[in-house]
C-alpha positions in Angstrom: -0.1 0.3 -0.1 1.2 3.8 -0.6 2.1 5.6 2.5 -0.5 7.0 4.2 -0.6 10.8 5.2 -0.7 11.9 8.7 -4.6 12.5 8.1 -5.0 9.2 6.6 -3.3 7.6 9.8 -5.7 9.5 12.0 -9.0 8.3 10.4 -7.9 4.7 10.3 -6.9 4.9 14.2 -10.5 6.7 14.7 -12.1 3.4 12.9 -10.0 1.2 14.9 -11.4 3.0 18.0 -14.8 3.0 16.9 -14.7 -1.0 16.4 -12.8 -1.4 19.5 -16.1 0.7 21.6 -18.8 -0.5 19.5 -18.0 -4.4 19.7 -19.2 -5.2 23.1 -22.7 -3.7 22.3 -22.6 -5.3 19.1 -22.5 -8.7 20.6 -25.3 -7.8 23.4 -27.8 -7.2 20.0 -26.6 -10.8 18.2 -25.1 -8.4 15.6 -21.3 -9.8 16.5 -19.7 -12.7 17.6 -18.2 -12.7 21.0 -14.6 -12.2 21.8 -12.9 -13.1 25.2 -13.0 -10.5 27.7 -10.0 -8.1 27.7 -9.6 -8.7 23.9 -8.1 -5.8 22.0 -8.3 -4.7 18.0 -5.2 -5.9 16.2 -6.0 -5.2 12.6 -9.6 -4.6 10.1 -11.0 -4.7 7.1 -13.8 -2.9 5.5 -16.4 -3.1 2.7 -18.3 -0.1 1.7 -20.8 0.4 -0.8 -21.0 3.7 -2.4 -22.9 5.6 -4.4 -22.1 8.5 -7.1 -23.9 11.5 -8.1 -24.9 9.6 -11.3 -26.4 6.4 -9.3 -23.5 4.2 -9.8 -22.9 2.1 -7.0 -19.3 0.5 -6.5 -18.1 -1.5 -3.5 -14.5 -0.8 -1.8 -12.3 -2.2 1.0 -10.0 -0.8 3.3 -8.2 -1.7 6.7 -5.8 -0.9 8.9 -4.5 -1.9 12.4 -4.8 -0.1 15.9 -1.9 2.1 15.5 -3.4 3.9 12.3 -1.6 2.1 9.7 -2.8 1.0 6.5 -3.3 -3.2 6.0 -1.2 -4.6 3.2 -2.9 -6.1 0.5 -2.0 -9.4 2.2 -3.1 -8.4 5.4 -6.7 -7.4 4.1 -7.2 -10.3 1.2 -6.1 -12.9 4.8 -8.7 -11.2 6.7 -11.0 -11.1 3.9 -10.6 -15.0 3.2 -10.8 -16.2 7.2 -14.2 -14.3 6.9 -15.4 -15.6 4.2 -14.1 -19.1 3.9 -12.7 -20.0 7.7 -14.3 -22.2 9.9 -15.9 -21.1 12.7 -16.5 -22.4 16.4 -18.7 -19.7 18.3 -16.5 -16.9 15.9 -13.6 -17.5 17.5 -10.9 -19.0 15.3 
């Protein structure tokens, strides 16, 4: 991935903080699988659905880690692959 600007790093760190903060509430509603108490977010991958001004839709993906660095292509590919094809036993692999 290309070098990130300080602003991009702040955005990635803010996303990681938001995920870490929101996740316990998502577990309570059944919208997320449980993780052990005290777990810390290490890296993440996000898929987004966009609508352009001319009504064209497209999907984009991005990710990063908790220190605000962008994820490498291999990190993102690995996370997406595991999410889609991994063997899940209660959400903890």
